[in-house]
mmJSON file of the N, C-alpha and C atoms, coordinates in Angstrom:
{"data_MODEL":{"atom_site":{
"group_PDB":["ATOM","ATOM","ATOM","ATOM","ATOM","ATOM","ATOM","ATOM","ATOM","ATOM","ATOM","ATOM","ATOM","ATOM","ATOM","ATOM","ATOM","ATOM","ATOM","ATOM","ATOM","ATOM","ATOM","ATOM","ATOM","ATOM","ATOM","ATOM","ATOM","ATOM","ATOM","ATOM","ATOM","ATOM","ATOM","ATOM","ATOM","ATOM","ATOM","ATOM","ATOM","ATOM","ATOM","ATOM","ATOM","ATOM","ATOM","ATOM","ATOM","ATOM","ATOM","ATOM","ATOM","ATOM","ATOM","ATOM","ATOM","ATOM","ATOM","ATOM","ATOM","ATOM","ATOM","ATOM","ATOM","ATOM","ATOM","ATOM","ATOM","ATOM","ATOM","ATOM","ATOM","ATOM","ATOM","ATOM","ATOM","ATOM","ATOM","ATOM","ATOM","ATOM","ATOM","ATOM","ATOM","ATOM","ATOM","ATOM","ATOM","ATOM","ATOM","ATOM","ATOM","ATOM","ATOM","ATOM","ATOM","ATOM","ATOM","ATOM","ATOM","ATOM","ATOM","ATOM","ATOM","ATOM","ATOM","ATOM","ATOM","ATOM","ATOM","ATOM","ATOM","ATOM","ATOM","ATOM","ATOM","ATOM","ATOM","ATOM","ATOM","ATOM","ATOM","ATOM","ATOM","ATOM","ATOM","ATOM","ATOM","ATOM","ATOM","ATOM","ATOM","ATOM","ATOM","ATOM","ATOM","ATOM","ATOM","ATOM","ATOM","ATOM","ATOM","ATOM","ATOM","ATOM","ATOM","ATOM","ATOM","ATOM","ATOM","ATOM","ATOM","ATOM","ATOM","ATOM","ATOM","ATOM","ATOM","ATOM","ATOM","ATOM","ATOM","ATOM","ATOM","ATOM","ATOM","ATOM","ATOM","ATOM","ATOM","ATOM","ATOM","ATOM","ATOM","ATOM","ATOM","ATOM","ATOM","ATOM","ATOM","ATOM","ATOM","ATOM","ATOM","ATOM","ATOM","ATOM","ATOM","ATOM","ATOM","ATOM","ATOM","ATOM","ATOM","ATOM","ATOM","ATOM","ATOM","ATOM","ATOM","ATOM","ATOM","ATOM","ATOM","ATOM","ATOM","ATOM","ATOM","ATOM","ATOM","ATOM","ATOM","ATOM","ATOM","ATOM","ATOM","ATOM","ATOM","ATOM","ATOM","ATOM","ATOM","ATOM","ATOM","ATOM","ATOM","ATOM","ATOM","ATOM","ATOM"],
"id":[1,2,3,4,5,6,7,8,9,10,11,12,13,14,15,16,17,18,19,20,21,22,23,24,25,26,27,28,29,30,31,32,33,34,35,36,37,38,39,40,41,42,43,44,45,46,47,48,49,50,51,52,53,54,55,56,57,58,59,60,61,62,63,64,65,66,67,68,69,70,71,72,73,74,75,76,77,78,79,80,81,82,83,84,85,86,87,88,89,90,91,92,93,94,95,96,97,98,99,100,101,102,103,104,105,106,107,108,109,110,111,112,113,114,115,116,117,118,119,120,121,122,123,124,125,126,127,128,129,130,131,132,133,134,135,136,137,138,139,140,141,142,143,144,145,146,147,148,149,150,151,152,153,154,155,156,157,158,159,160,161,162,163,164,165,166,167,168,169,170,171,172,173,174,175,176,177,178,179,180,181,182,183,184,185,186,187,188,189,190,191,192,193,194,195,196,197,198,199,200,201,202,203,204,205,206,207,208,209,210,211,212,213,214,215,216,217,218,219,220,221,222,223,224,225,226,227,228,229,230,231],
"type_symbol":["N","C","C","N","C","C","N","C","C","N","C","C","N","C","C","N","C","C","N","C","C","N","C","C","N","C","C","N","C","C","N","C","C","N","C","C","N","C","C","N","C","C","N","C","C","N","C","C","N","C","C","N","C","C","N","C","C","N","C","C","N","C","C","N","C","C","N","C","C","N","C","C","N","C","C","N","C","C","N","C","C","N","C","C","N","C","C","N","C","C","N","C","C","N","C","C","N","C","C","N","C","C","N","C","C","N","C","C","N","C","C","N","C","C","N","C","C","N","C","C","N","C","C","N","C","C","N","C","C","N","C","C","N","C","C","N","C","C","N","C","C","N","C","C","N","C","C","N","C","C","N","C","C","N","C","C","N","C","C","N","C","C","N","C","C","N","C","C","N","C","C","N","C","C","N","C","C","N","C","C","N","C","C","N","C","C","N","C","C","N","C","C","N","C","C","N","C","C","N","C","C","N","C","C","N","C","C","N","C","C","N","C","C","N","C","C","N","C","C","N","C","C","N","C","C","N","C","C","N","C","C"],
"label_atom_id":["N","CA","C","N","CA","C","N","CA","C","N","CA","C","N","CA","C","N","CA","C","N","CA","C","N","CA","C","N","CA","C","N","CA","C","N","CA","C","N","CA","C","N","CA","C","N","CA","C","N","CA","C","N","CA","C","N","CA","C","N","CA","C","N","CA","C","N","CA","C","N","CA","C","N","CA","C","N","CA","C","N","CA","C","N","CA","C","N","CA","C","N","CA","C","N","CA","C","N","CA","C","N","CA","C","N","CA","C","N","CA","C","N","CA","C","N","CA","C","N","CA","C","N","CA","C","N","CA","C","N","CA","C","N","CA","C","N","CA","C","N","CA","C","N","CA","C","N","CA","C","N","CA","C","N","CA","C","N","CA","C","N","CA","C","N","CA","C","N","CA","C","N","CA","C","N","CA","C","N","CA","C","N","CA","C","N","CA","C","N","CA","C","N","CA","C","N","CA","C","N","CA","C","N","CA","C","N","CA","C","N","CA","C","N","CA","C","N","CA","C","N","CA","C","N","CA","C","N","CA","C","N","CA","C","N","CA","C","N","CA","C","N","CA","C","N","CA","C","N","CA","C","N","CA","C","N","CA","C","N","CA","C","N","CA","C","N","CA","C"],
"label_alt_id":[null,null,null,null,null,null,null,null,null,null,null,null,null,null,null,null,null,null,null,null,null,null,null,null,null,null,null,null,null,null,null,null,null,null,null,null,null,null,null,null,null,null,null,null,null,null,null,null,null,null,null,null,null,null,null,null,null,null,null,null,null,null,null,null,null,null,null,null,null,null,null,null,null,null,null,null,null,null,null,null,null,null,null,null,null,null,null,null,null,null,null,null,null,null,null,null,null,null,null,null,null,null,null,null,null,null,null,null,null,null,null,null,null,null,null,null,null,null,null,null,null,null,null,null,null,null,null,null,null,null,null,null,null,null,null,null,null,null,null,null,null,null,null,null,null,null,null,null,null,null,null,null,null,null,null,null,null,null,null,null,null,null,null,null,null,null,null,null,null,null,null,null,null,null,null,null,null,null,null,null,null,null,null,null,null,null,null,null,null,null,null,null,null,null,null,null,null,null,null,null,null,null,null,null,null,null,null,null,null,null,null,null,null,null,null,null,null,null,null,null,null,null,null,null,null,null,null,null,null,null,null],
"label_comp_id":["MET","MET","MET","GLU","GLU","GLU","GLU","GLU","GLU","ARG","ARG","ARG","ILE","ILE","ILE","LYS","LYS","LYS","PRO","PRO","PRO","ALA","ALA","ALA","GLN","GLN","GLN","THR","THR","THR","ARG","ARG","ARG","ALA","ALA","ALA","TRP","TRP","TRP","SER","SER","SER","ALA","ALA","ALA","GLY","GLY","GLY","HIS","HIS","HIS","MET","MET","MET","ASN","ASN","ASN","GLU","GLU","GLU","ARG","ARG","ARG","PRO","PRO","PRO","ASP","ASP","ASP","TYR","TYR","TYR","GLY","GLY","GLY","LEU","LEU","LEU","GLY","GLY","GLY","HIS","HIS","HIS","ALA","ALA","ALA","VAL","VAL","VAL","LEU","LEU","LEU","ASN","ASN","ASN","LEU","LEU","LEU","MET","MET","MET","LEU","LEU","LEU","HIS","HIS","HIS","PRO","PRO","PRO","ARG","ARG","ARG","ASN","ASN","ASN","PRO","PRO","PRO","PHE","PHE","PHE","SER","SER","SER","PRO","PRO","PRO","ASN","ASN","ASN","GLU","GLU","GLU","ARG","ARG","ARG","ARG","ARG","ARG","LYS","LYS","LYS","PHE","PHE","PHE","LYS","LYS","LYS","ALA","ALA","ALA","GLY","GLY","GLY","PHE","PHE","PHE","LEU","LEU","LEU","TYR","TYR","TYR","GLY","GLY","GLY","VAL","VAL","VAL","ALA","ALA","ALA","TRP","TRP","TRP","ILE","ILE","ILE","GLY","GLY","GLY","THR","THR","THR","ALA","ALA","ALA","ILE","ILE","ILE","ALA","ALA","ALA","VAL","VAL","VAL","PHE","PHE","PHE","VAL","VAL","VAL","PHE","PHE","PHE","PHE","PHE","PHE","ASN","ASN","ASN","PHE","PHE","PHE","VAL","VAL","VAL","LEU","LEU","LEU","ARG","ARG","ARG","GLY","GLY","GLY","SER","SER","SER"],
"label_asym_id":["A","A","A","A","A","A","A","A","A","A","A","A","A","A","A","A","A","A","A","A","A","A","A","A","A","A","A","A","A","A","A","A","A","A","A","A","A","A","A","A","A","A","A","A","A","A","A","A","A","A","A","A","A","A","A","A","A","A","A","A","A","A","A","A","A","A","A","A","A","A","A","A","A","A","A","A","A","A","A","A","A","A","A","A","A","A","A","A","A","A","A","A","A","A","A","A","A","A","A","A","A","A","A","A","A","A","A","A","A","A","A","A","A","A","A","A","A","A","A","A","A","A","A","A","A","A","A","A","A","A","A","A","A","A","A","A","A","A","A","A","A","A","A","A","A","A","A","A","A","A","A","A","A","A","A","A","A","A","A","A","A","A","A","A","A","A","A","A","A","A","A","A","A","A","A","A","A","A","A","A","A","A","A","A","A","A","A","A","A","A","A","A","A","A","A","A","A","A","A","A","A","A","A","A","A","A","A","A","A","A","A","A","A","A","A","A","A","A","A","A","A","A","A","A","A","A","A","A","A","A","A"],
"label_entity_id":["1","1","1","1","1","1","1","1","1","1","1","1","1","1","1","1","1","1","1","1","1","1","1","1","1","1","1","1","1","1","1","1","1","1","1","1","1","1","1","1","1","1","1","1","1","1","1","1","1","1","1","1","1","1","1","1","1","1","1","1","1","1","1","1","1","1","1","1","1","1","1","1","1","1","1","1","1","1","1","1","1","1","1","1","1","1","1","1","1","1","1","1","1","1","1","1","1","1","1","1","1","1","1","1","1","1","1","1","1","1","1","1","1","1","1","1","1","1","1","1","1","1","1","1","1","1","1","1","1","1","1","1","1","1","1","1","1","1","1","1","1","1","1","1","1","1","1","1","1","1","1","1","1","1","1","1","1","1","1","1","1","1","1","1","1","1","1","1","1","1","1","1","1","1","1","1","1","1","1","1","1","1","1","1","1","1","1","1","1","1","1","1","1","1","1","1","1","1","1","1","1","1","1","1","1","1","1","1","1","1","1","1","1","1","1","1","1","1","1","1","1","1","1","1","1","1","1","1","1","1","1"],
"label_seq_id":[1,1,1,2,2,2,3,3,3,4,4,4,5,5,5,6,6,6,7,7,7,8,8,8,9,9,9,10,10,10,11,11,11,12,12,12,13,13,13,14,14,14,15,15,15,16,16,16,17,17,17,18,18,18,19,19,19,20,20,20,21,21,21,22,22,22,23,23,23,24,24,24,25,25,25,26,26,26,27,27,27,28,28,28,29,29,29,30,30,30,31,31,31,32,32,32,33,33,33,34,34,34,35,35,35,36,36,36,37,37,37,38,38,38,39,39,39,40,40,40,41,41,41,42,42,42,43,43,43,44,44,44,45,45,45,46,46,46,47,47,47,48,48,48,49,49,49,50,50,50,51,51,51,52,52,52,53,53,53,54,54,54,55,55,55,56,56,56,57,57,57,58,58,58,59,59,59,60,60,60,61,61,61,62,62,62,63,63,63,64,64,64,65,65,65,66,66,66,67,67,67,68,68,68,69,69,69,70,70,70,71,71,71,72,72,72,73,73,73,74,74,74,75,75,75,76,76,76,77,77,77],
"pdbx_PDB_ins_code":[null,null,null,null,null,null,null,null,null,null,null,null,null,null,null,null,null,null,null,null,null,null,null,null,null,null,null,null,null,null,null,null,null,null,null,null,null,null,null,null,null,null,null,null,null,null,null,null,null,null,null,null,null,null,null,null,null,null,null,null,null,null,null,null,null,null,null,null,null,null,null,null,null,null,null,null,null,null,null,null,null,null,null,null,null,null,null,null,null,null,null,null,null,null,null,null,null,null,null,null,null,null,null,null,null,null,null,null,null,null,null,null,null,null,null,null,null,null,null,null,null,null,null,null,null,null,null,null,null,null,null,null,null,null,null,null,null,null,null,null,null,null,null,null,null,null,null,null,null,null,null,null,null,null,null,null,null,null,null,null,null,null,null,null,null,null,null,null,null,null,null,null,null,null,null,null,null,null,null,null,null,null,null,null,null,null,null,null,null,null,null,null,null,null,null,null,null,null,null,null,null,null,null,null,null,null,null,null,null,null,null,null,null,null,null,null,null,null,null,null,null,null,null,null,null,null,null,null,null,null,null],
"Cartn_x":[0.832,0.0,0.891,0.509,1.299,0.997,2.03,1.882,1.318,0.422,-0.162,0.856,0.838,1.733,1.02,1.709,1.139,1.448,0.624,0.866,2.248,2.756,4.081,5.157,5.004,5.96,5.89,4.693,4.528,5.176,4.971,5.586,7.107,7.629,9.085,9.649,8.971,9.437,9.38,8.282,8.118,9.19,9.445,10.466,11.841,12.141,13.427,13.574,12.486,12.523,12.718,12.067,12.216,13.61,14.218,15.582,16.59,16.277,17.155,17.042,15.965,15.708,15.77,16.949,17.038,16.414,16.033,15.442,13.939,13.339,11.923,11.748,10.546,10.239,9.595,8.968,8.269,9.238,10.382,11.366,11.845,12.086,12.517,11.391,10.17,9.041,8.89,9.039,8.934,10.078,11.292,12.433,12.268,11.688,11.472,10.423,9.486,8.517,9.166,10.141,10.752,11.937,12.698,13.965,13.926,14.806,14.955,15.534,15.316,15.853,17.378,17.895,19.335,19.952,21.124,21.849,22.607,22.307,22.982,24.469,24.898,26.297,27.161,26.552,27.29,26.414,26.389,25.475,25.817,27.036,27.411,27.023,26.55,26.132,24.868,24.807,23.64,22.421,21.27,20.011,19.433,18.851,18.282,16.774,16.208,14.775,14.019,12.834,11.955,11.297,11.049,10.472,9.075,8.267,6.917,6.919,7.858,7.965,8.323,9.262,9.659,8.515,7.739,6.571,5.553,5.337,4.395,4.833,6.114,6.635,6.496,6.755,6.622,5.171,4.219,2.802,2.351,2.764,2.384,3.011,4.276,4.93,4.253,3.849,3.144,1.796,1.084,-0.214,-0.063,0.953,1.19,1.557,2.397,2.789,1.589,0.718,-0.477,-1.404,-1.577,-2.413,-1.889,-0.589,0.011,-0.111,0.138,0.064,-1.321,-2.34,-3.698,-4.305,-3.871,-4.482,-3.732,-2.438,-1.674,-1.062,-0.591,0.07,-0.967,-1.933,-2.935,-3.871,-4.15,-5.058,-4.436,-3.107,-2.424,-2.368,-2.541,-2.432,-3.761],
"Cartn_y":[-1.172,0.0,1.255,2.21,3.432,4.379,5.122,6.081,7.398,8.025,9.302,10.423,11.356,12.499,13.598,14.128,15.168,16.546,17.546,18.897,19.45,19.159,19.652,19.059,17.786,17.155,17.789,18.121,18.756,20.133,20.916,22.24,22.132,21.17,21.0,20.617,19.721,19.327,20.51,21.274,22.43,23.479,23.775,24.765,24.288,23.025,22.475,22.529,22.233,22.27,23.701,24.665,26.061,26.591,26.122,26.564,26.04,24.938,24.41,25.196,25.95,26.7,28.197,28.819,30.24,31.162,30.626,31.476,31.643,31.005,31.165,32.146,32.666,33.487,34.797,35.407,36.666,37.787,37.814,38.852,38.833,37.637,37.527,37.902,37.577,37.947,39.463,40.142,41.6,42.223,41.708,42.238,42.026,40.899,40.655,41.584,42.059,43.056,44.419,44.747,46.065,46.161,45.094,45.141,44.307,44.638,43.84,42.476,41.465,40.13,40.136,39.207,39.06,38.519,39.026,38.546,37.276,36.138,34.899,34.879,35.73,35.726,36.636,37.57,38.401,38.589,37.595,37.622,38.689,39.227,40.235,41.641,41.807,43.121,43.564,44.876,45.402,45.386,45.086,45.097,46.498,46.914,48.256,48.191,49.321,49.393,49.352,48.751,48.761,50.133,50.57,51.895,51.984,50.95,50.964,51.142,50.521,50.671,52.108,52.701,54.083,55.057,54.831,55.676,55.549,54.345,54.13,54.831,54.746,55.424,56.938,57.442,58.885,59.333,58.56,58.921,58.871,57.857,57.754,58.89,59.214,60.328,61.657,61.847,63.073,63.157,62.047,62.04,62.355,61.823,62.11,63.575,64.108,65.521,66.442,66.144,66.962,66.873,65.686,65.503,66.325,66.226,66.968,68.466,68.911,70.342,70.9,70.25,70.783,70.586,69.583,69.339,69.969,70.185,70.701,72.062,72.316,73.589,74.683,74.456,75.481,75.707,74.673,74.807,75.664,75.626,76.396,77.886,78.292,79.721,80.421],
"Cartn_z":[0.0,0.0,0.0,-0.79,-0.906,0.244,0.616,1.704,1.149,1.912,1.485,1.687,0.779,0.877,1.659,2.654,3.51,2.919,3.256,2.72,3.07,4.24,4.627,3.72,3.354,2.448,1.058,0.623,-0.68,-0.692,0.375,0.464,0.495,1.235,1.309,-0.054,-0.764,-2.09,-3.053,-2.978,-3.859,-3.588,-2.31,-1.965,-2.409,-2.229,-2.665,-4.174,-4.881,-6.34,-6.842,-6.198,-6.613,-6.305,-5.223,-4.903,-5.911,-6.567,-7.604,-8.903,-9.073,-10.302,-10.01,-10.06,-9.725,-10.768,-11.937,-12.971,-12.79,-11.784,-11.494,-10.345,-10.204,-9.05,-9.431,-8.447,-8.661,-8.996,-8.336,-8.606,-10.047,-10.57,-11.96,-12.924,-12.569,-13.422,-13.501,-12.36,-12.345,-13.137,-12.951,-13.697,-15.199,-15.6,-17.022,-17.604,-16.781,-17.257,-17.431,-16.577,-16.59,-17.541,-17.701,-18.418,-19.695,-20.639,-21.852,-21.489,-22.337,-22.03,-21.954,-21.18,-21.018,-22.309,-22.666,-23.838,-23.449,-24.065,-23.657,-24.007,-24.927,-25.336,-24.471,-23.763,-22.803,-21.56,-20.676,-19.524,-18.488,-18.491,-17.496,-17.924,-19.129,-19.614,-18.891,-18.571,-17.861,-18.773,-18.183,-18.934,-18.923,-20.05,-20.154,-19.923,-19.472,-19.231,-20.551,-20.528,-21.692,-21.797,-23.029,-23.246,-22.643,-22.769,-22.212,-20.705,-20.03,-18.578,-18.223,-18.964,-18.679,-18.936,-20.015,-20.269,-19.147,-18.68,-17.585,-16.31,-15.989,-14.795,-14.953,-16.151,-16.387,-16.215,-16.749,-16.618,-15.166,-14.446,-13.033,-12.231,-12.509,-11.828,-12.126,-13.389,-13.757,-13.046,-12.987,-12.314,-10.827,-10.192,-8.778,-8.588,-9.483,-9.38,-9.558,-10.508,-10.727,-9.516,-8.97,-7.783,-6.609,-6.358,-5.242,-5.481,-6.705,-7.007,-6.763,-7.311,-7.199,-5.818,-5.079,-3.774,-2.6,-2.742,-1.609,-1.874,-3.086,-3.357,-3.593,-4.459,-4.744,-3.564,-2.815,-1.676,-0.582,-0.465,0.576,0.272,-0.97,-1.293,-1.324],
"occupancy":[1.0,1.0,1.0,1.0,1.0,1.0,1.0,1.0,1.0,1.0,1.0,1.0,1.0,1.0,1.0,1.0,1.0,1.0,1.0,1.0,1.0,1.0,1.0,1.0,1.0,1.0,1.0,1.0,1.0,1.0,1.0,1.0,1.0,1.0,1.0,1.0,1.0,1.0,1.0,1.0,1.0,1.0,1.0,1.0,1.0,1.0,1.0,1.0,1.0,1.0,1.0,1.0,1.0,1.0,1.0,1.0,1.0,1.0,1.0,1.0,1.0,1.0,1.0,1.0,1.0,1.0,1.0,1.0,1.0,1.0,1.0,1.0,1.0,1.0,1.0,1.0,1.0,1.0,1.0,1.0,1.0,1.0,1.0,1.0,1.0,1.0,1.0,1.0,1.0,1.0,1.0,1.0,1.0,1.0,1.0,1.0,1.0,1.0,1.0,1.0,1.0,1.0,1.0,1.0,1.0,1.0,1.0,1.0,1.0,1.0,1.0,1.0,1.0,1.0,1.0,1.0,1.0,1.0,1.0,1.0,1.0,1.0,1.0,1.0,1.0,1.0,1.0,1.0,1.0,1.0,1.0,1.0,1.0,1.0,1.0,1.0,1.0,1.0,1.0,1.0,1.0,1.0,1.0,1.0,1.0,1.0,1.0,1.0,1.0,1.0,1.0,1.0,1.0,1.0,1.0,1.0,1.0,1.0,1.0,1.0,1.0,1.0,1.0,1.0,1.0,1.0,1.0,1.0,1.0,1.0,1.0,1.0,1.0,1.0,1.0,1.0,1.0,1.0,1.0,1.0,1.0,1.0,1.0,1.0,1.0,1.0,1.0,1.0,1.0,1.0,1.0,1.0,1.0,1.0,1.0,1.0,1.0,1.0,1.0,1.0,1.0,1.0,1.0,1.0,1.0,1.0,1.0,1.0,1.0,1.0,1.0,1.0,1.0,1.0,1.0,1.0,1.0,1.0,1.0,1.0,1.0,1.0,1.0,1.0,1.0,1.0,1.0,1.0,1.0,1.0,1.0],
"B_iso_or_equiv":[0.0,0.0,0.0,0.0,0.0,0.0,0.0,0.0,0.0,0.0,0.0,0.0,0.0,0.0,0.0,0.0,0.0,0.0,0.0,0.0,0.0,0.0,0.0,0.0,0.0,0.0,0.0,0.0,0.0,0.0,0.0,0.0,0.0,0.0,0.0,0.0,0.0,0.0,0.0,0.0,0.0,0.0,0.0,0.0,0.0,0.0,0.0,0.0,0.0,0.0,0.0,0.0,0.0,0.0,0.0,0.0,0.0,0.0,0.0,0.0,0.0,0.0,0.0,0.0,0.0,0.0,0.0,0.0,0.0,0.0,0.0,0.0,0.0,0.0,0.0,0.0,0.0,0.0,0.0,0.0,0.0,0.0,0.0,0.0,0.0,0.0,0.0,0.0,0.0,0.0,0.0,0.0,0.0,0.0,0.0,0.0,0.0,0.0,0.0,0.0,0.0,0.0,0.0,0.0,0.0,0.0,0.0,0.0,0.0,0.0,0.0,0.0,0.0,0.0,0.0,0.0,0.0,0.0,0.0,0.0,0.0,0.0,0.0,0.0,0.0,0.0,0.0,0.0,0.0,0.0,0.0,0.0,0.0,0.0,0.0,0.0,0.0,0.0,0.0,0.0,0.0,0.0,0.0,0.0,0.0,0.0,0.0,0.0,0.0,0.0,0.0,0.0,0.0,0.0,0.0,0.0,0.0,0.0,0.0,0.0,0.0,0.0,0.0,0.0,0.0,0.0,0.0,0.0,0.0,0.0,0.0,0.0,0.0,0.0,0.0,0.0,0.0,0.0,0.0,0.0,0.0,0.0,0.0,0.0,0.0,0.0,0.0,0.0,0.0,0.0,0.0,0.0,0.0,0.0,0.0,0.0,0.0,0.0,0.0,0.0,0.0,0.0,0.0,0.0,0.0,0.0,0.0,0.0,0.0,0.0,0.0,0.0,0.0,0.0,0.0,0.0,0.0,0.0,0.0,0.0,0.0,0.0,0.0,0.0,0.0,0.0,0.0,0.0,0.0,0.0,0.0],
"pdbx_formal_charge":[null,null,null,null,null,null,null,null,null,null,null,null,null,null,null,null,null,null,null,null,null,null,null,null,null,null,null,null,null,null,null,null,null,null,null,null,null,null,null,null,null,null,null,null,null,null,null,null,null,null,null,null,null,null,null,null,null,null,null,null,null,null,null,null,null,null,null,null,null,null,null,null,null,null,null,null,null,null,null,null,null,null,null,null,null,null,null,null,null,null,null,null,null,null,null,null,null,null,null,null,null,null,null,null,null,null,null,null,null,null,null,null,null,null,null,null,null,null,null,null,null,null,null,null,null,null,null,null,null,null,null,null,null,null,null,null,null,null,null,null,null,null,null,null,null,null,null,null,null,null,null,null,null,null,null,null,null,null,null,null,null,null,null,null,null,null,null,null,null,null,null,null,null,null,null,null,null,null,null,null,null,null,null,null,null,null,null,null,null,null,null,null,null,null,null,null,null,null,null,null,null,null,null,null,null,null,null,null,null,null,null,null,null,null,null,null,null,null,null,null,null,null,null,null,null,null,null,null,null,null,null],
"auth_seq_id":[1,1,1,2,2,2,3,3,3,4,4,4,5,5,5,6,6,6,7,7,7,8,8,8,9,9,9,10,10,10,11,11,11,12,12,12,13,13,13,14,14,14,15,15,15,16,16,16,17,17,17,18,18,18,19,19,19,20,20,20,21,21,21,22,22,22,23,23,23,24,24,24,25,25,25,26,26,26,27,27,27,28,28,28,29,29,29,30,30,30,31,31,31,32,32,32,33,33,33,34,34,34,35,35,35,36,36,36,37,37,37,38,38,38,39,39,39,40,40,40,41,41,41,42,42,42,43,43,43,44,44,44,45,45,45,46,46,46,47,47,47,48,48,48,49,49,49,50,50,50,51,51,51,52,52,52,53,53,53,54,54,54,55,55,55,56,56,56,57,57,57,58,58,58,59,59,59,60,60,60,61,61,61,62,62,62,63,63,63,64,64,64,65,65,65,66,66,66,67,67,67,68,68,68,69,69,69,70,70,70,71,71,71,72,72,72,73,73,73,74,74,74,75,75,75,76,76,76,77,77,77],
"auth_comp_id":["MET","MET","MET","GLU","GLU","GLU","GLU","GLU","GLU","ARG","ARG","ARG","ILE","ILE","ILE","LYS","LYS","LYS","PRO","PRO","PRO","ALA","ALA","ALA","GLN","GLN","GLN","THR","THR","THR","ARG","ARG","ARG","ALA","ALA","ALA","TRP","TRP","TRP","SER","SER","SER","ALA","ALA","ALA","GLY","GLY","GLY","HIS","HIS","HIS","MET","MET","MET","ASN","ASN","ASN","GLU","GLU","GLU","ARG","ARG","ARG","PRO","PRO","PRO","ASP","ASP","ASP","TYR","TYR","TYR","GLY","GLY","GLY","LEU","LEU","LEU","GLY","GLY","GLY","HIS","HIS","HIS","ALA","ALA","ALA","VAL","VAL","VAL","LEU","LEU","LEU","ASN","ASN","ASN","LEU","LEU","LEU","MET","MET","MET","LEU","LEU","LEU","HIS","HIS","HIS","PRO","PRO","PRO","ARG","ARG","ARG","ASN","ASN","ASN","PRO","PRO","PRO","PHE","PHE","PHE","SER","SER","SER","PRO","PRO","PRO","ASN","ASN","ASN","GLU","GLU","GLU","ARG","ARG","ARG","ARG","ARG","ARG","LYS","LYS","LYS","PHE","PHE","PHE","LYS","LYS","LYS","ALA","ALA","ALA","GLY","GLY","GLY","PHE","PHE","PHE","LEU","LEU","LEU","TYR","TYR","TYR","GLY","GLY","GLY","VAL","VAL","VAL","ALA","ALA","ALA","TRP","TRP","TRP","ILE","ILE","ILE","GLY","GLY","GLY","THR","THR","THR","ALA","ALA","ALA","ILE","ILE","ILE","ALA","ALA","ALA","VAL","VAL","VAL","PHE","PHE","PHE","VAL","VAL","VAL","PHE","PHE","PHE","PHE","PHE","PHE","ASN","ASN","ASN","PHE","PHE","PHE","VAL","VAL","VAL","LEU","LEU","LEU","ARG","ARG","ARG","GLY","GLY","GLY","SER","SER","SER"],
"auth_asym_id":["A","A","A","A","A","A","A","A","A","A","A","A","A","A","A","A","A","A","A","A","A","A","A","A","A","A","A","A","A","A","A","A","A","A","A","A","A","A","A","A","A","A","A","A","A","A","A","A","A","A","A","A","A","A","A","A","A","A","A","A","A","A","A","A","A","A","A","A","A","A","A","A","A","A","A","A","A","A","A","A","A","A","A","A","A","A","A","A","A","A","A","A","A","A","A","A","A","A","A","A","A","A","A","A","A","A","A","A","A","A","A","A","A","A","A","A","A","A","A","A","A","A","A","A","A","A","A","A","A","A","A","A","A","A","A","A","A","A","A","A","A","A","A","A","A","A","A","A","A","A","A","A","A","A","A","A","A","A","A","A","A","A","A","A","A","A","A","A","A","A","A","A","A","A","A","A","A","A","A","A","A","A","A","A","A","A","A","A","A","A","A","A","A","A","A","A","A","A","A","A","A","A","A","A","A","A","A","A","A","A","A","A","A","A","A","A","A","A","A","A","A","A","A","A","A","A","A","A","A","A","A"],
"auth_atom_id":["N","CA","C","N","CA","C","N","CA","C","N","CA","C","N","CA","C","N","CA","C","N","CA","C","N","CA","C","N","CA","C","N","CA","C","N","CA","C","N","CA","C","N","CA","C","N","CA","C","N","CA","C","N","CA","C","N","CA","C","N","CA","C","N","CA","C","N","CA","C","N","CA","C","N","CA","C","N","CA","C","N","CA","C","N","CA","C","N","CA","C","N","CA","C","N","CA","C","N","CA","C","N","CA","C","N","CA","C","N","CA","C","N","CA","C","N","CA","C","N","CA","C","N","CA","C","N","CA","C","N","CA","C","N","CA","C","N","CA","C","N","CA","C","N","CA","C","N","CA","C","N","CA","C","N","CA","C","N","CA","C","N","CA","C","N","CA","C","N","CA","C","N","CA","C","N","CA","C","N","CA","C","N","CA","C","N","CA","C","N","CA","C","N","CA","C","N","CA","C","N","CA","C","N","CA","C","N","CA","C","N","CA","C","N","CA","C","N","CA","C","N","CA","C","N","CA","C","N","CA","C","N","CA","C","N","CA","C","N","CA","C","N","CA","C","N","CA","C","N","CA","C","N","CA","C","N","CA","C","N","CA","C","N","CA","C","N","CA","C"],
"pdbx_PDB_model_num":[1,1,1,1,1,1,1,1,1,1,1,1,1,1,1,1,1,1,1,1,1,1,1,1,1,1,1,1,1,1,1,1,1,1,1,1,1,1,1,1,1,1,1,1,1,1,1,1,1,1,1,1,1,1,1,1,1,1,1,1,1,1,1,1,1,1,1,1,1,1,1,1,1,1,1,1,1,1,1,1,1,1,1,1,1,1,1,1,1,1,1,1,1,1,1,1,1,1,1,1,1,1,1,1,1,1,1,1,1,1,1,1,1,1,1,1,1,1,1,1,1,1,1,1,1,1,1,1,1,1,1,1,1,1,1,1,1,1,1,1,1,1,1,1,1,1,1,1,1,1,1,1,1,1,1,1,1,1,1,1,1,1,1,1,1,1,1,1,1,1,1,1,1,1,1,1,1,1,1,1,1,1,1,1,1,1,1,1,1,1,1,1,1,1,1,1,1,1,1,1,1,1,1,1,1,1,1,1,1,1,1,1,1,1,1,1,1,1,1,1,1,1,1,1,1,1,1,1,1,1,1]
}}}
């Protein structure tokens, strides 16, 4: 008769399997959204930001600046 696998054993196996694969994970997924893919022929080269990410950061920064200006700067005068 086969032994049942307990949830703790499954979590331990999953964590061990993920530690063997350093290319997986939330951090790598976020970096892949923000940065261009790594060049396999020169892995030490720095990755550059994607243009869409920079536009998004600029729009969010502009929206925050406009919000702060109209709600705190103009209201104080």
